[in-house]
VEXDREN-2710 file (C-alpha; in Angstrom, 1 decimal):
% VEXDREN-2710
k/r/px/py/pz
1/MET/43.9/87.2/-36.5
2/ARG/42.4/89.9/-34.5
3/THR/41.9/90.7/-30.7
4/ARG/37.7/90.8/-30.6
5/PRO/35.2/88.3/-31.4
6/ALA/33.8/89.3/-34.9
7/GLY/30.3/88.6/-33.4
8/GLY/28.2/85.5/-33.2
9/CYS/29.2/82.1/-34.8
10/ASP/28.2/78.5/-35.5
11/VAL/30.5/77.0/-33.6
12/LEU/33.1/78.8/-30.9
13/ILE/36.1/76.8/-29.8
14/VAL/38.0/78.0/-26.7
15/GLY/41.9/77.1/-27.0
16/ALA/44.5/76.8/-30.1
17/GLY/46.1/73.7/-29.6
18/PRO/46.1/70.4/-31.4
19/ALA/42.0/69.4/-30.2
20/GLY/40.9/73.0/-31.0
21/LEU/43.1/73.5/-34.0
22/ALA/41.5/70.2/-35.7
23/ALA/38.2/71.1/-34.6
24/ALA/39.1/74.6/-36.4
25/VAL/39.9/73.0/-39.9
26/TYR/36.9/70.7/-39.7
27/ALA/34.2/72.7/-38.5
28/ALA/35.4/76.0/-41.5
29/SER/36.1/73.2/-44.0
30/GLU/32.3/71.9/-43.8
31/GLY/30.8/75.5/-43.9
32/LEU/30.3/76.0/-40.0
33/GLY/31.2/80.2/-39.0
34/THR/34.3/79.0/-36.9
35/GLN/36.0/81.2/-34.3
36/ILE/38.8/80.8/-31.9
37/LEU/39.8/81.8/-28.7
38/GLU/43.2/81.7/-27.5
39/LEU/44.7/83.4/-24.7
40/THR/48.3/83.4/-25.4
41/VAL/49.9/81.8/-28.7
42/PRO/48.2/78.9/-30.7
43/GLY/49.9/75.7/-30.7
44/GLY/49.5/74.9/-27.1
45/GLN/51.8/72.3/-25.3
46/ALA/52.4/70.9/-28.6
47/GLY/53.5/74.0/-30.1
48/THR/56.5/74.1/-27.7
49/SER/57.8/70.7/-28.3
50/SER/60.8/71.0/-30.2
51/LEU/60.0/67.2/-31.7
52/ILE/57.4/65.0/-31.8
53/ARG/58.6/61.7/-32.2
54/ASN/55.4/59.8/-32.2
55/TYR/53.0/61.6/-34.3
56/LEU/51.5/59.3/-37.3
57/GLY/53.3/60.3/-40.4
58/PHE/56.9/61.6/-39.1
59/PRO/59.0/58.6/-38.7
60/HIS/61.8/60.8/-37.5
61/GLY/59.5/63.1/-35.7
62/VAL/57.7/66.9/-36.3
63/ASN/58.6/70.3/-34.9
64/GLY/55.7/70.9/-32.6
65/GLU/55.5/74.7/-33.5
66/ASP/55.9/73.8/-37.4
67/LEU/52.9/71.3/-36.9
68/MET/50.5/73.9/-35.2
69/TRP/51.6/76.5/-37.5
70/ARG/50.5/74.3/-40.6
71/ALA/47.0/73.4/-38.5
72/PHE/46.6/77.1/-37.7
73/GLN/47.5/77.9/-41.6
74/GLN/45.4/75.4/-42.6
75/ALA/42.3/76.6/-40.5
76/TRP/42.8/80.0/-41.5
77/LEU/42.5/79.4/-45.1
78/PHE/39.1/77.6/-44.6
79/GLY/37.9/80.5/-42.7
80/ALA/38.2/80.1/-39.0
81/ASP/38.8/83.5/-37.3
82/LEU/41.3/83.4/-34.8
83/VAL/40.8/86.0/-31.5
84/LEU/44.1/86.2/-29.9
85/ALA/44.9/87.6/-26.1
86/GLN/41.3/86.6/-25.1
87/GLY/40.5/84.2/-22.8
88/ALA/36.8/82.4/-21.6
89/THR/35.8/83.3/-17.9
90/GLY/32.2/82.2/-18.0
91/LEU/29.8/80.0/-20.1
92/GLU/26.1/79.8/-20.1
93/ALA/23.2/79.0/-22.0
94/ARG/20.4/81.5/-23.3
95/GLY/18.0/79.4/-24.8
96/ARG/19.5/77.6/-27.8
97/ASP/22.9/80.0/-27.9
98/ARG/25.6/79.3/-25.9
99/VAL/27.4/82.2/-24.5
100/VAL/31.0/82.4/-23.7
101/ARG/32.3/85.2/-21.4
102/LEU/35.8/86.8/-22.2
103/SER/38.5/88.1/-20.3
104/ASP/38.0/91.7/-21.3
105/GLY/34.6/91.2/-20.3
106/GLY/32.8/91.2/-23.8
107/GLU/31.1/88.1/-24.5
108/VAL/30.5/85.8/-27.8
109/THR/27.7/83.8/-28.8
110/ALA/27.6/80.7/-30.3
111/ARG/25.3/77.4/-31.6
112/ALA/27.9/75.4/-30.2
113/VAL/30.8/75.5/-28.0
114/ILE/34.2/73.1/-28.2
115/LEU/36.2/73.4/-25.1
116/ALA/39.7/72.6/-26.4
117/SER/41.6/74.7/-23.9
118/ALA/44.4/72.5/-21.6
119/CYS/44.5/75.4/-19.2
120/ARG/43.4/74.5/-16.0
121/THR/40.7/79.4/-17.7
122/THR/38.0/77.6/-15.7
123/TRP/37.5/74.0/-17.5
124/SER/39.8/71.6/-15.8
125/SER/39.0/67.6/-16.4
126/SER/35.7/68.3/-18.2
127/LEU/33.4/65.4/-17.8
128/THR/31.8/64.3/-21.1
129/GLY/29.2/61.4/-22.4
130/ARG/28.4/58.5/-19.9
131/ASP/30.4/60.8/-16.9
132/VAL/28.1/63.7/-16.9
133/ALA/26.1/63.6/-14.2
134/GLY/22.9/66.0/-13.9
135/TRP/21.9/65.7/-17.7
136/PRO/19.3/67.9/-18.2
137/LEU/17.6/66.6/-21.5
138/GLU/15.6/63.4/-22.0
139/ARG/18.4/62.0/-25.1
140/ALA/21.7/60.9/-23.4
141/PRO/24.2/63.3/-24.1
142/LEU/26.8/62.6/-27.2
143/LEU/30.2/60.9/-26.9
144/LEU/32.3/64.6/-25.8
145/GLU/29.0/66.4/-24.6
146/THR/29.5/68.1/-21.3
147/SER/26.7/68.7/-19.0
148/LEU/25.6/71.5/-20.7
149/PRO/24.2/70.5/-23.9
150/GLY/25.8/71.8/-27.2
151/VAL/28.8/72.1/-25.3
152/PHE/31.9/69.7/-25.8
153/ALA/35.2/68.9/-24.9
154/ALA/38.3/67.8/-26.7
155/GLY/41.9/66.9/-26.0
156/ASP/43.6/67.8/-22.8
157/VAL/40.7/69.4/-21.1
158/ARG/38.4/66.2/-21.2
159/TYR/38.3/64.0/-17.9
160/ARG/40.1/60.9/-19.0
161/SER/41.5/62.5/-22.0
162/VAL/44.8/60.3/-23.6
163/LYS/47.4/63.3/-23.2
164/ARG/48.8/62.6/-27.1
165/VAL/48.6/65.1/-29.8
166/ALA/47.3/62.4/-32.3
167/SER/44.0/61.7/-29.9
168/ALA/43.4/65.5/-29.2
169/VAL/43.4/65.7/-32.8
170/GLY/41.3/63.0/-33.3
171/GLU/38.8/64.2/-30.4
172/GLY/39.0/67.6/-32.3
173/ALA/37.7/66.1/-35.8
174/ILE/34.9/64.3/-33.8
175/ALA/33.5/67.1/-31.9
176/VAL/33.2/68.5/-34.9
177/GLN/30.6/65.7/-36.0
178/LEU/28.8/65.9/-32.9
179/VAL/28.0/69.7/-33.6
180/HIS/26.8/68.9/-36.9
181/GLU/24.3/66.4/-34.9
182/TYR/23.3/68.7/-32.3
183/LEU/22.7/71.4/-34.6
184/ALA/20.5/69.1/-36.6
185/GLU/18.5/68.6/-33.0
186/PRO/15.0/70.2/-33.0
187/ALA/14.7/72.7/-30.0
188/ALA/13.7/70.5/-27.6
189/PRO/11.0/72.2/-24.6
190/SER/13.1/70.6/-22.0
191/GLU/16.1/72.4/-23.0
192/PRO/17.8/74.9/-20.3
END
């Protein structure tokens, strides 16, 4: 854990709740250089729950803090880098790079970004996939892709999200698969 990003990365994940930690586990385990920004503490709203009773595989419930701590450890063991006390205050494209402005005035560059913060720091109700308007490329946006190509939203931050821990975890995992698809694309001349 650190309080400053370690430089550029393949995928930057904004938010360390269920969606962000799931994305970090899958991204790091699949060889992507992964950093997670978290303004407060890992776990999100799920981490404050004393008992999550409807999470698959735990018929008697699971402590939210314990579940999120295990997810954080798993992401870290796969090589994800958690940056605490740093929020994202802005996002822009610079060619194929995505640049996230940080709450301390710095910035970090990534090849792709996953917005997974439920904070209302900027990204509230991100439109994705078929709901995106003003799409700049010839291809259609990918399932969880926002209006900025290479930027994906997962979990409670996403418009029409289900607001369940299991669906947030699933969307975090799906977002990583979509990042792989995006990174495999050749650079398009019409890309912003």
